[in-house]
N, C-alpha and C positions, 0 to 999 in steps of 0.2 A: 566840807571841801573848800579849799582855798585856791584861788587862781589869780595870778597877777597878769594884768593886761596893759600893754603900752598903748597910749592914745596920742594922736597928734595934739599940739597945744590948743588948737581951736576946739576940739572935742572935749579935752580936759577942762577947758574954761566953761564950756556949756554944762558939763556934768556938775562942776562946782557951783555954777549959778543956780541950777535946779536944787541943789542941797541948801544953798544960802537962802533961797526963796522960802524955805520951810515946807515945800511940797513933798520933799523926801528927807528921810532921816540920815541917809548915808549915800555915798557914791555907789555902793553895791545895790541899793534899792533902785537907783536910777538905771543902772545897767540891767538889772533883772526885769524892770518894767519895759525897757527898750526891747529886750529879747522877747518878752511875751508878745508885745505889739508886732514885732517883726514876724514871729511865727504865725500869729493870727492873720496878718496880711498875706503871708506866703500861702497859707492854707486856703484863704478865701480867693486868692488869684488863681490857684490851681484846681479848685473844686469843680468849676464848670467843665474843664477838660476831663477830669476823672469821671464825672457823671456821664459825659459823652462816651468815653471808652467803655464804661460798664454797660450802657445801653446798647452799644455796638456789639459787645461780647454776648450779651443776652440775646440780641437779635440773631446773631450768627448761630448760637447754640440752638435756638428754637427752630431755625431753618434746617439744621443738620439732623435734628431728631424728629422732625415732622414727616409723617408718612404721606406719600402721594399715591392715591389709588387710581 
C-alpha cells in the first residue's frame, strides 16, 4: 500500500535528518517507527483505565449474581 502524507517543513526536516543519520533507511521507516511508538504510548496510557473498567464490571457482575440468604 502506498500513502502520501504532507508534513510541515519542520517535521520533513526531522524525518530527513533521521534518514541522513543512517538510523533509518527511508522516510517510510521513520514514519512507521513513529507510528509504532505512538500506538505503544497510547496503549500504555489507556491501559490503567481499561483495567479499572474491567475490574469494575467484574465486581458489578459478581454482586448481581451473588445470592443473599
